[in-house]
N, CA, C and O of each residue as an XYZ file, in Angstrom:
260
protein
N     -13.264   -105.601    -52.894
C     -12.881   -105.055    -54.177
C     -11.522   -104.386    -54.010
O     -11.303   -103.628    -53.066
N     -10.628   -104.671    -54.922
C      -9.278   -104.112    -54.879
C      -9.306   -102.627    -55.273
O     -10.241   -102.161    -55.924
N      -8.276   -101.909    -54.869
C      -8.224   -100.474    -55.149
C      -8.185   -100.203    -56.643
O      -8.786    -99.237    -57.113
N      -7.477   -101.053    -57.404
C      -7.383   -100.826    -58.850
C      -8.731   -101.071    -59.524
O      -9.059   -100.428    -60.522
N      -9.502   -101.994    -58.982
C     -10.832   -102.277    -59.516
C     -11.741   -101.066    -59.319
O     -12.488   -100.688    -60.221
N     -11.672   -100.461    -58.133
C     -12.491    -99.293    -57.838
C     -12.113    -98.107    -58.733
O     -12.989    -97.380    -59.200
N     -10.829    -97.914    -58.970
C     -10.382    -96.801    -59.813
C     -10.884    -96.983    -61.247
O     -11.363    -96.033    -61.866
N     -10.773    -98.192    -61.765
C     -11.258    -98.463    -63.124
C     -12.759    -98.240    -63.215
O     -13.248    -97.685    -64.199
N     -13.497    -98.674    -62.184
C     -14.949    -98.483    -62.174
C     -15.323    -97.001    -62.176
O     -16.249    -96.590    -62.876
N     -14.597    -96.201    -61.389
C     -14.891    -94.766    -61.334
C     -14.587    -94.109    -62.680
O     -15.370    -93.288    -63.158
N     -13.458    -94.463    -63.292
C     -13.091    -93.872    -64.577
C     -14.108    -94.222    -65.672
O     -14.604    -93.337    -66.369
N     -14.411    -95.503    -65.816
C     -15.361    -95.923    -66.845
C     -16.756    -95.384    -66.536
O     -17.471    -94.940    -67.434
N     -17.137    -95.427    -65.253
C     -18.445    -94.906    -64.858
C     -18.588    -93.424    -65.148
O     -19.649    -92.973    -65.578
N     -17.524    -92.662    -64.915
C     -17.564    -91.218    -65.184
C     -17.718    -90.942    -66.674
O     -18.475    -90.058    -67.077
N     -17.003    -91.697    -67.478
C     -17.102    -91.520    -68.931
C     -18.515    -91.842    -69.410
O     -19.094    -91.089    -70.193
N     -19.069    -92.962    -68.938
C     -20.418    -93.343    -69.360
C     -21.471    -92.346    -68.876
O     -22.399    -92.015    -69.613
N     -21.327    -91.866    -67.639
C     -22.276    -90.889    -67.116
C     -22.201    -89.586    -67.914
O     -23.228    -88.974    -68.208
N     -20.991    -89.168    -68.259
C     -20.822    -87.951    -69.046
C     -21.443    -88.107    -70.440
O     -22.120    -87.206    -70.934
N     -21.201    -89.263    -71.063
C     -21.785    -89.499    -72.387
C     -23.313    -89.468    -72.332
O     -23.963    -88.937    -73.233
N     -23.873    -90.035    -71.280
C     -25.322    -90.018    -71.126
C     -25.877    -88.614    -70.987
O     -26.947    -88.309    -71.514
N     -25.149    -87.755    -70.277
C     -25.605    -86.372    -70.100
C     -25.438    -85.565    -71.381
O     -26.292    -84.744    -71.714
N     -24.348    -85.794    -72.097
C     -24.068    -85.012    -73.295
C     -24.890    -85.450    -74.504
O     -25.440    -84.611    -75.219
N     -24.976    -86.749    -74.734
C     -25.611    -87.265    -75.947
C     -27.113    -87.441    -75.802
O     -27.857    -87.187    -76.750
N     -27.572    -87.872    -74.632
C     -28.999    -88.123    -74.439
C     -29.441    -89.355    -75.222
O     -28.614    -90.180    -75.609
N     -30.726    -89.474    -75.449
C     -31.262    -90.596    -76.229
C     -30.938    -91.939    -75.605
O     -31.138    -92.143    -74.408
N     -30.437    -92.856    -76.422
C     -30.103    -94.201    -75.960
C     -28.908    -94.197    -75.013
O     -28.678    -95.180    -74.308
N     -28.154    -93.120    -74.987
C     -27.003    -93.027    -74.099
C     -27.412    -92.922    -72.635
O     -26.570    -93.018    -71.742
N     -28.693    -92.726    -72.391
C     -29.164    -92.667    -71.004
C     -28.933    -94.016    -70.323
O     -28.688    -94.069    -69.118
N     -29.008    -95.099    -71.084
C     -28.716    -96.417    -70.532
C     -27.257    -96.470    -70.075
O     -26.958    -97.016    -69.013
N     -26.358    -95.908    -70.871
C     -24.946    -95.846    -70.497
C     -24.764    -94.989    -69.243
O     -23.926    -95.294    -68.394
N     -25.545    -93.924    -69.132
C     -25.462    -93.063    -67.962
C     -25.872    -93.827    -66.700
O     -25.219    -93.707    -65.664
N     -26.933    -94.600    -66.783
C     -27.378    -95.393    -65.641
C     -26.314    -96.416    -65.258
O     -26.012    -96.595    -64.078
N     -25.750    -97.081    -66.256
C     -24.685    -98.046    -65.991
C     -23.483    -97.361    -65.358
O     -22.861    -97.912    -64.450
N     -23.155    -96.175    -65.825
C     -22.039    -95.422    -65.254
C     -22.267    -95.075    -63.795
O     -21.352    -95.165    -62.976
N     -23.492    -94.677    -63.471
C     -23.814    -94.353    -62.082
C     -23.714    -95.602    -61.207
O     -23.227    -95.538    -60.078
N     -24.174    -96.729    -61.726
C     -24.067    -97.991    -60.972
C     -22.604    -98.343    -60.739
O     -22.241    -98.760    -59.639
N     -21.759    -98.184    -61.750
C     -20.332    -98.473    -61.588
C     -19.691    -97.576    -60.524
O     -18.891    -98.042    -59.712
N     -20.041    -96.310    -60.535
C     -19.492    -95.382    -59.549
C     -19.950    -95.761    -58.144
O     -19.155    -95.741    -57.205
N     -21.225    -96.106    -57.996
C     -21.741    -96.483    -56.680
C     -21.097    -97.770    -56.160
O     -20.789    -97.873    -54.972
N     -20.895    -98.741    -57.036
C     -20.253    -99.982    -56.581
C     -18.800    -99.721    -56.172
O     -18.282   -100.387    -55.275
N     -18.148    -98.769    -56.815
C     -16.779    -98.419    -56.424
C     -16.773    -97.713    -55.066
O     -15.896    -97.958    -54.238
N     -17.751    -96.839    -54.845
C     -17.816    -96.112    -53.574
C     -18.086    -97.064    -52.416
O     -17.430    -96.985    -51.377
N     -19.053    -97.965    -52.592
C     -19.420    -98.877    -51.512
C     -18.493   -100.085    -51.414
O     -18.487   -100.773    -50.393
N     -17.713   -100.352    -52.453
C     -16.780   -101.466    -52.426
C     -17.455   -102.830    -52.490
O     -16.901   -103.826    -52.027
N     -18.632   -102.870    -53.054
C     -19.381   -104.126    -53.153
C     -20.039   -104.213    -54.517
O     -20.716   -103.281    -54.951
N     -19.838   -105.334    -55.189
C     -20.461   -105.579    -56.481
C     -21.307   -106.843    -56.372
O     -20.768   -107.924    -56.132
N     -22.635   -106.726    -56.545
C     -23.493   -107.907    -56.443
C     -23.136   -109.003    -57.450
O     -23.253   -110.187    -57.135
N     -22.705   -108.625    -58.648
C     -22.325   -109.640    -59.635
C     -21.093   -110.425    -59.190
O     -20.990   -111.621    -59.463
N     -20.161   -109.764    -58.508
C     -18.996   -110.471    -57.977
C     -19.446   -111.483    -56.928
O     -18.928   -112.599    -56.873
N     -20.401   -111.098    -56.104
C     -20.896   -111.994    -55.057
C     -21.596   -113.214    -55.667
O     -21.381   -114.340    -55.217
N     -22.425   -112.997    -56.682
C     -23.164   -114.081    -57.317
C     -22.217   -115.060    -58.007
O     -22.386   -116.275    -57.904
N     -21.216   -114.521    -58.715
C     -20.307   -115.376    -59.483
C     -19.123   -115.888    -58.670
O     -18.393   -116.767    -59.127
N     -18.927   -115.346    -57.470
C     -17.828   -115.804    -56.634
C     -16.485   -115.208    -57.006
O     -15.445   -115.739    -56.616
N     -16.488   -114.123    -57.748
C     -15.255   -113.461    -58.163
C     -14.791   -112.522    -57.053
O     -15.610   -111.887    -56.389
N     -13.492   -112.438    -56.854
C     -12.937   -111.502    -55.886
C     -11.660   -110.906    -56.460
O     -10.804   -111.630    -56.968
N     -11.533   -109.583    -56.378
C     -10.308   -108.939    -56.839
C      -9.419   -108.549    -55.663
O      -8.343   -107.982    -55.853
N      -9.867   -108.850    -54.456
C      -9.052   -108.556    -53.282
C      -7.871   -109.507    -53.244
O      -7.967   -110.672    -53.630
N      -6.753   -108.976    -52.766
C      -5.580   -109.819    -52.603
C      -5.790   -110.690    -51.375
O      -6.299   -110.234    -50.352
N      -5.396   -111.929    -51.490
C      -5.515   -112.833    -50.363
C      -4.505   -112.431    -49.288
O      -3.311   -112.306    -49.561
N      -4.992   -112.233    -48.076
C      -4.095   -111.888    -46.988
C      -3.538   -113.169    -46.379
O      -4.265   -114.109    -46.059
N      -2.231   -113.162    -46.235
C      -1.590   -114.325    -45.646
C      -1.676   -114.223    -44.141
O      -1.277   -113.214    -43.559
N      -2.188   -115.247    -43.514
C      -2.259   -115.255    -42.064
C      -1.079   -116.022    -41.522
O      -0.740   -117.102    -42.006
N      -0.460   -115.450    -40.515
C       0.691   -116.094    -39.915
C       0.283   -116.626    -38.560
O      -0.297   -115.914    -37.740
N       0.589   -117.863    -38.343
C       0.280   -118.463    -37.046
C       1.547   -118.528    -36.210
O       2.647   -118.736    -36.723
N       1.366   -118.347    -34.932
C       2.524   -118.337    -34.038
C       2.898   -119.719    -33.587
O       3.854   -119.884    -32.829
């Protein structure tokens, strides 16, 4: 996961988690989703990316001698 992907996940996850705590009710689903987004950013692994084959990492160029 690229650094920009992790930052976006933390920002959106924080907003959703805060809304879940403040609003309650159906927003608890948003809170759970927010916590999942934050955890995937911390661990640097997203199961949906693995299943779909998506990668936000930059391809490293290998140089051969």
